[in-house]
N, C-alpha and C positions, 0 to 999 in steps of 0.2 A: 768529508770523511777523514777521520784521523787514523793514524797508525795505532793499532791495539796490540798490547803484549799478549802473546800466545801462552796459554798454560794448559797442561793436561788435566782432564777431569775423568774420573773413574767411569768406565762404561761409555766413553764417547763413541759416537757412530762415525762412519766414514763421511756421511753427509754433513754432520756438524763440524768435523775436522776440515773438510774442504771449504765449507762456508767461512770458517775462521781464517782461511788463507786470504780471503778478500781484504783483510785489514793488516796483513803482515808486511807486504811490500814485495818488490821485485817479481820473479816469476810465479810466486804464490798467488799474486793477484790475477795474473793471466790464467792460471790453472782453475781458480774459482770461477772466473768468467767463462772458461771453456765448458765447465760442468753446467753452468747456468744456460748457456746457449744450447747444449744438448737437450736439456729439459724443454726448452722452448720449441725445438724441432719436433719433439714427440707430442707435446701438448697442442701444437698448432697443425698437427697432421701433415707435416712436411714429408716428402719422399726423401729418405736418407741414403746418401751415397757414402759407403764406407770403403776407404782405400788404404792399402798397406803394402809394403814391400816384402819380399820373400824372407828377409832376415827375421822378421817378426813372427813368421810361421815356424822358423827354425827354433825360436824360443817357445817358452810355455804359454805365450799369448794365444797360440793356435786354438786351444780349447775354449778360451774366452771369446774369441771371434765367433766360433761355432755356437756358443751359448747365446751371444747377442743376436745371431740370426734366428735362433729358436724363440727368443724373447720379442721378436718383431722390432728390433732396434736397428736393423739394416734392411733396406729394400733393394739395394743394388750393391754388388761387390766389384771392386776393380783391384787387381793385384798383378804381380809379375810371376813368370812361369816357375821360378824356384819354389814359390809358395804352393803351387799346384803339386809339384813333384813331392815336396816334403810332407804335404798333407796326406798324399797317397802313401808315402813311405810309413808314416806314423800309423795310418789306418790299417796297414798290412803287417804291423808288428815290429817295425824298426824302432830302435831306441837310440836317441842322441845323448851324449854324455857331456858333463861340465868339465872344462879344463881351465886354463888360465890365459890371460892376454899375453903373457910373457913366455909362452911355451916355445920349445925348440922346434921351429917349423920344418927344418931339414930332417930332424929325427921323426917328426910326425909323418912327413912325406914317405920316408923309408918304411914306416909301419903301415902305410895305406890309410892314413887318417887325414881328413880335411878339417881345417879350422875356420869357423865363422865367429870372430871375436873370441869369446871364451867358451864356445860350444863346439863339440867335436862330432864329426860324421865319418863313419867308416866307408871306404870304397865299396865294401860288401853291400852296404845299403843301396848304393846305386846299381850294383849288379842285380840285386834282388828286385829292384824297381824295373830294370830292363826285362827280367824274366816275367814280371807281372804284366807289363804294358803290351808286350808283343801279342799275346792271345786276345787282349782287350781290343786292340786295333783291328785284328782279324774279325772279331765279332761286330764291331762298329761298321766295318767295311761291308760286311754281309747285309747289314741293315740299310745303309745308303752310302753313296759314293762321295757326296759333297756335304761338308759340315761347316756351319758358322762356329766359331770357337766357343761361344757361350752355350750353344746347343750340344756340342761335343762334351763340354765339361759337365753339363747336366746329366748326360747319359752315363758318364763315368761315376758321378755322385750316386746315381741309382744302383750302381754295382757295389758300392761300399756299404758297410754295416758298422758304423762307428759314430756314436753320439757326439764325440769330440772332434769329428771331421767337419771342416768347413764345406767341402764338396757335398758330403752327405746331407748336412742340415740345409744347405742351399737348395739342393734338389728336392728334398722333402717339403720345404716351405715355399717353393716356387720363387726363389730369389736368384736372379741371373748373376753369373760370375763372368766378368769380362777380363780377358788377358790379351791385350793387343800385341804384346811381344812374345807370343807363344813359342817362337823358335829360339828364344834366347836362353837355352839351357838344355839339359839332358833330354827332356821331353821333345823339344824341337828336333834334336838329333835323331831320335827314334821315329819321329814323323817323317823325316827326310829318308831314313833307311827304308821305311815301309813303302814310301812312294816310289822307290827305285824298282820295286817289283809289282807295284800297283799304281801305274801312272795315272789312272783315272780317279785316284783318291785325292780330293782337294779340301784343304782347310781354308775357308773363305774369311779372311780378316776384314775385307771391305764390307761384306754383308753385315758383319758384326758391328761395324761403325754405325750403320743404319739402325741396327737393333738397339744400341745404347741410346741413340738419339730419340728413339720412340719409346723409351722407358718413362718419359715425362712429356710435359707440354709447356707452352708459354704461361698458361694460367695456373698450373699447379705449383704449390709452394715446394721449394727444394732446399735441402740441407746437405752439406758436405762435411764429413769427418775424414781429414787426410792425415794419415800417420806416415811420416817420412815423405819422400818426394817422388821424383822420377816419373816415368810414364804412367804409373798407376794413379798418381795425383792429377796429372795433367789431363788424362783421358776423361776423368769425371768432370773436371771443371770446364773442359772444352764442351762437354755435353751441356752443362748448365749455361755456358755462354750462348750457345746456339738455341737455347730455349729460354732466353730472357734473363739469365743470371740467377745465382743462388740467393735465397733469403737468409740463410744461416750458414756459417762456415767456421769450422774449428780445424786449425793446423797444429800439429805437434811434430817438431823436428829438432835435430841437433845442428842443422845448417843455418847459416846466417844470411841476412838480406844483402850484405855487402858483396856476396859472391856473384850476384846476378843470375843465380841458378834457379831452376824450377823448385828444387828442394828447399832453397832458402827464401823463396818468394813468399811474402806475407799476405794475409787476407786483405790488408789495405792495398797492396800492390795489385791484387786481383781486381779491385774495383776499377782501376784504370783501363782494364780490358773488357769490363762488363761481365766477367766470370762470376763476380759477386755484386749484387745490387748495391747502389750507393747508400741506401738506408738500412742495409742488412745488419743483423747481429753477428759479430765476429769475434774470434779470439785466436791469437797466435802464441803458442807456448814453446819456448826454447828449452828443450830437455830430452832426456832419454824416454822413449815411448814406453819401455817396459816398466818405468817408474811412474811417469806422468799419466798415461792413459788409464790404467786401472783406477787410480784415485779419482780422476775426473769423471769417468764413466760410472763407477760404483756410487759416487756421490749423487750422480743424476738418477741412477736406478733406484736408490733408496727413496729419493724424493718422489719419483714417478710411482713407485710401489705404494707409498703412503697415500697418493692421490688416486689409486686404483687404475692406473694407466698401463701397468704391466702385471 
């Protein structure tokens, strides 16, 4: 295959744009391959594990993730607790604003504003989240005293009414959401406070480990789309490891393999562990998820739509 000069054509689709990436070189080739692997996951009826870190929910990708659940492009979600909190915040009317990467952070702190890259979140949003979550925990406690995390998140999703909410769409479409580090954020702090006056209120993360293992089997085809790294990525691929390995895997990250980190670990490295099968279709894209993922996924969606699969 030769390098082909790219040129714009009037009315070009995202699908055709992404396909042309396969002949440009560098990360364009990997992005085109990632889109192709996503198509294969769906065409071959693989169970799709979509993982992402909370900063992606902070961004405008949150509504896209919810849409993908609605389109049956994700069968299992794994994320970090910030993504849960911020999905709830946005569902209950909180607005995040755009700032700059070079903002004066001391000045922001004095104004009660928190910065995530170039996105700004007011302290007030966390205070409103606190006011919302306290009566919800009371309601859940009245229903039962012990909850696996994914079961708790499903109940919360049923309380929301927002088509752009990940929790809402997951609950509506029976897609489990796993958050193994549920205590690593504001939500965990409020769970702790609630438990101080309700000592028999238990959040069972060990039970949820069993729950994610039983979302699939050795015989079922499995696909992983891991956006970013950390525990959300590892929790999904550990599940595939214990169930024979993934048949398809797409990683998109800004981390590099030379760090030795989970975030930088490639799909090829995953084969050494058996997390991804030796003969699997894989792609590792190095780049910003807010840029790379919509291109790869929309390219796949357009092709799947043409084939009547979504």
